[in-house]
C-alpha positions as CSV (number, residue, x, y, z in Angstrom):
1,M,-29.7,88.4,-36.9
2,R,-27.6,87.0,-34.2
3,I,-27.7,83.9,-36.6
4,K,-26.6,85.8,-39.7
5,Q,-23.9,87.5,-37.5
6,L,-22.2,84.6,-36.4
7,T,-22.3,82.6,-39.7
8,I,-20.8,85.7,-41.1
9,I,-18.1,85.5,-38.2
10,L,-17.6,81.6,-39.3
11,M,-17.0,82.8,-42.8
12,G,-15.0,85.5,-42.0
13,L,-12.7,82.5,-39.5
14,M,-12.1,80.0,-42.7
15,L,-11.5,82.4,-45.4
16,T,-8.3,83.4,-42.6
17,L,-7.3,80.0,-42.1
18,P,-3.6,79.4,-44.0
19,L,-3.3,76.7,-45.6
20,N,-1.8,74.4,-44.1
21,A,-4.2,74.4,-41.1
22,Q,-5.5,71.4,-39.5
23,K,-8.0,69.3,-41.5
24,R,-10.3,66.9,-41.3
25,K,-9.6,63.4,-42.6
26,G,-10.5,63.5,-46.9
27,E,-10.0,66.7,-46.8
28,T,-7.5,68.3,-49.1
29,G,-4.9,71.0,-49.1
30,N,-2.6,72.9,-50.8
31,E,0.9,74.0,-49.8
32,P,3.1,75.8,-52.6
33,L,6.2,75.0,-51.1
34,F,6.1,71.4,-52.6
35,G,6.1,72.3,-56.1
36,K,3.7,72.0,-58.3
37,E,3.0,68.2,-58.7
38,L,3.3,67.7,-55.1
39,A,1.7,70.8,-54.1
40,S,-1.8,69.5,-53.5
41,Y,-2.1,67.1,-50.9
42,T,-5.5,64.7,-49.2
43,V,-5.5,64.2,-45.5
44,A,-5.4,60.3,-44.9
45,S,-6.0,60.2,-41.2
46,N,-6.2,62.1,-38.0
47,K,-4.0,60.4,-35.8
48,L,-2.2,64.1,-34.6
49,A,-4.9,65.6,-34.9
50,G,-4.6,68.3,-32.3
51,A,-0.8,68.4,-32.7
52,T,0.9,71.8,-34.9
53,F,4.8,71.7,-35.5
54,Y,7.3,73.4,-36.5
55,L,9.6,72.4,-38.7
56,V,13.4,73.8,-39.3
57,S,16.2,72.7,-42.2
58,G,20.1,73.3,-40.7
59,H,22.1,76.1,-42.7
60,G,19.9,78.4,-45.8
61,G,21.1,81.4,-47.1
62,P,24.1,82.6,-47.2
63,D,25.4,79.4,-45.4
64,P,25.1,75.9,-47.8
65,G,26.1,74.5,-44.2
66,A,28.6,70.9,-44.5
67,M,29.7,70.1,-47.7
68,G,30.5,66.5,-49.6
69,L,31.6,65.5,-52.9
70,Y,29.3,62.6,-54.4
71,Q,31.0,61.6,-58.3
72,G,33.2,65.5,-58.1
73,R,29.9,67.3,-57.6
74,P,29.4,68.8,-55.3
75,L,26.4,68.2,-52.1
76,Y,25.7,70.4,-49.7
77,E,23.8,70.1,-46.0
78,D,21.1,72.8,-46.4
79,E,19.6,71.8,-49.7
80,Y,19.1,68.1,-48.1
81,A,18.1,68.5,-45.2
82,Y,15.3,71.4,-46.7
83,D,14.1,68.5,-49.2
84,I,13.7,66.0,-45.9
85,I,11.5,68.7,-44.2
86,L,8.9,69.1,-47.0
87,R,8.6,65.6,-47.6
88,L,8.5,65.4,-43.3
89,A,5.6,68.6,-43.4
90,R,3.6,66.6,-46.3
91,E,4.0,63.6,-44.0
92,L,2.1,65.4,-41.1
93,M,-0.4,67.2,-43.4
94,M,-2.1,64.8,-44.5
95,R,-1.7,63.3,-41.4
96,G,-4.4,66.5,-40.4
97,V,-1.6,68.6,-38.4
98,K,-1.0,71.8,-38.5
99,V,2.8,72.4,-39.2
100,H,4.9,75.4,-39.5
101,I,7.9,75.7,-42.4
102,I,10.1,77.6,-41.1
103,I,13.0,77.7,-43.3
104,Q,11.7,78.7,-47.2
105,D,12.1,78.4,-50.6
106,K,9.6,79.6,-53.0
107,K,11.3,78.0,-55.7
108,D,12.5,74.4,-54.7
109,G,9.7,72.4,-53.9
110,I,10.3,68.5,-52.9
111,R,13.1,66.7,-55.9
112,E,13.6,63.6,-57.0
113,D,16.8,64.4,-58.5
114,R,19.9,63.0,-56.4
115,I,22.6,66.1,-56.8
116,L,20.2,69.3,-55.9
117,P,22.3,72.2,-56.6
118,G,22.9,75.0,-54.6
119,S,21.1,78.5,-53.9
120,E,21.0,80.9,-51.2
121,R,17.2,81.8,-52.2
122,E,16.3,80.0,-48.5
123,T,14.7,82.6,-46.5
124,C,12.9,82.5,-42.7
125,M,9.0,83.4,-43.6
126,G,10.1,85.8,-45.9
127,K,12.8,86.9,-44.4
128,A,16.3,87.0,-45.4
129,I,18.6,84.8,-44.0
130,P,21.4,86.5,-42.1
131,L,25.3,85.7,-42.4
132,K,26.9,85.2,-39.0
133,Q,25.4,82.2,-37.5
134,N,24.2,83.8,-33.9
135,D,22.1,85.7,-35.5
136,R,20.7,83.0,-38.0
137,L,20.0,80.6,-35.6
138,Q,18.7,83.6,-33.0
139,Q,16.4,85.1,-36.2
140,R,14.5,81.4,-36.8
141,A,14.3,80.4,-32.7
142,A,12.0,84.3,-32.6
143,K,10.2,83.2,-35.5
144,I,9.2,80.1,-33.7
145,N,8.3,81.0,-30.3
146,E,6.3,84.1,-32.2
147,L,4.2,81.6,-33.8
148,Y,4.2,79.2,-31.0
149,R,2.7,81.7,-28.8
150,K,-0.8,82.7,-31.5
151,D,-0.9,79.1,-30.9
152,N,-2.8,77.0,-28.7
153,S,-2.6,73.3,-29.9
154,R,-2.2,71.0,-26.4
155,Y,0.9,69.0,-28.9
156,R,3.7,71.2,-29.8
157,R,6.9,70.2,-31.0
158,A,10.4,71.4,-33.2
159,V,11.8,69.4,-35.1
160,F,15.4,71.0,-37.2
161,I,16.7,68.7,-39.5
162,H,20.8,68.7,-40.1
163,V,23.3,66.3,-41.9
164,D,26.9,65.7,-40.1
165,S,30.8,66.5,-41.9
166,R,33.0,63.7,-40.1
167,S,35.8,62.4,-42.3
168,E,34.7,60.3,-45.5
169,S,35.5,57.0,-43.4
170,K,32.8,57.6,-41.0
171,Q,30.2,56.1,-41.8
172,T,27.6,57.2,-39.0
173,D,23.7,56.3,-38.8
174,V,21.5,58.9,-37.2
175,F,22.0,60.5,-34.4
176,F,18.8,62.4,-32.0
177,Y,19.4,65.2,-29.4
178,H,16.9,67.1,-26.9
179,A,17.3,70.1,-24.9
180,P,19.8,69.5,-21.5
181,G,17.3,68.0,-19.0
182,S,13.8,68.1,-21.5
183,K,12.2,65.2,-20.2
184,N,9.5,65.3,-22.6
185,G,12.3,66.4,-25.6
186,K,13.8,63.0,-24.7
187,R,10.8,60.9,-25.2
188,L,10.4,62.5,-28.1
189,A,13.9,61.6,-29.5
190,D,13.7,57.5,-28.2
191,N,10.4,56.9,-29.6
192,L,12.0,58.4,-32.6
193,R,15.3,56.3,-32.0
194,K,13.0,53.1,-31.4
195,T,11.1,53.8,-34.8
196,F,14.4,53.9,-36.9
197,A,15.7,50.6,-35.1
198,D,12.5,48.9,-35.7
199,K,12.2,50.3,-39.5
200,Y,15.9,49.1,-40.0
201,K,15.2,45.7,-38.3
202,Q,12.7,45.2,-41.0
203,H,14.0,46.6,-44.1
204,Q,17.8,45.4,-43.0
205,P,18.2,42.3,-40.7
206,G,20.5,42.1,-39.0
207,R,22.0,45.6,-40.2
208,G,21.7,46.6,-36.7
209,F,21.2,50.7,-35.7
210,T,23.7,52.6,-33.5
211,G,22.2,55.5,-33.3
212,T,22.0,57.5,-30.3
213,V,20.4,60.1,-28.3
214,S,21.5,62.3,-26.0
215,E,21.3,66.0,-24.8
216,R,22.7,68.7,-27.1
217,N,24.0,72.2,-25.2
218,L,22.6,73.3,-29.0
219,Y,20.9,77.2,-29.3
220,V,18.1,76.1,-31.0
221,L,16.8,73.9,-28.3
222,R,17.7,76.0,-25.4
223,N,15.6,79.4,-26.7
224,T,12.7,77.8,-28.8
225,T,10.0,77.1,-26.0
226,P,8.3,74.3,-27.8
227,V,9.8,71.1,-27.0
228,G,12.0,70.3,-29.6
229,V,14.7,67.4,-31.0
230,F,17.1,67.8,-33.2
231,L,18.4,65.0,-35.6
232,E,22.1,64.8,-37.4
233,L,21.1,62.5,-40.4
234,G,24.4,60.3,-41.1
235,N,27.4,62.2,-42.6
236,I,27.7,63.7,-45.8
237,R,31.2,63.2,-46.6
238,N,30.8,59.5,-46.4
239,K,30.3,57.4,-49.6
240,Q,27.5,54.9,-47.5
241,D,25.8,57.7,-45.8
242,Q,25.7,60.0,-48.9
243,K,23.1,57.3,-50.0
244,R,20.5,57.9,-47.8
245,L,20.9,61.7,-48.9
246,I,21.2,61.4,-53.1
247,I,18.7,58.6,-53.3
248,P,15.2,60.1,-53.1
249,S,13.2,57.1,-52.0
250,N,15.3,57.3,-49.2
251,R,14.6,60.6,-48.4
252,Q,11.0,60.6,-48.1
253,A,11.6,57.2,-46.1
254,L,13.7,59.5,-43.6
255,A,10.8,61.8,-43.5
256,R,8.1,58.8,-43.2
257,W,9.6,57.1,-40.5
258,I,10.3,60.0,-38.7
259,A,6.6,60.9,-39.0
260,D,5.9,57.4,-37.5
261,G,8.3,58.1,-34.6
262,I,6.5,62.0,-34.0
263,E,3.4,59.6,-34.0
264,K,4.1,57.1,-31.4
265,D,5.4,60.0,-29.6
266,F,2.1,61.9,-29.5
267,K,0.3,58.9,-28.3
268,Q,2.0,58.4,-25.3
């Protein structure tokens, strides 16, 4: 009798597991946020087994974030940050981990377009995103902390993706920020930077990589419980940096390199 009851309980747990729960190598998953063509994925490794991630794309909803122009057409920070977050989420899920995608758009999956049209559909996991900046930041920090309290993974990290805005002439590399005094946040940022530097050395020898790691007193880094890292992926107004964003294969490379850097940190 006890065995039958245990089986029923276990079956009940299996039925309530979220789609993005940790899976073993060879298992398949489905995440509708990735879009119809890429919703299904297969776990290729379990190198990050035991990890949970909270992925946040910057701005969204009524706030498009920074803006640039490419051949007379607008580029919106929130759209490119969201596309890269989705790609990163898929990369991580294919490594068998649990991922919470905090900012969501039920219509826009991973897109292969160069110009990503703007919209205000994004939500904070189903809740409308407030217009006021402080309210937006508080909302996403509170959601991360709520999820964190329910997770028991031994390695939990928050990743915030943004795109910078500077003068058109200012070309930048990727910048990595961590909360003041966060030893583990700095280690994660350092591992990400080293990964990017190695990738540039491999794919663009002689170019060099000038991205930096530094403390930054940002609300989402100060007020979220998990160790966090905040990335600025380039200057949305600079013609060279725009190539990092508008070319889909470059967005995929960014996501893969971030996942590789996270894996490096996880091993430590």
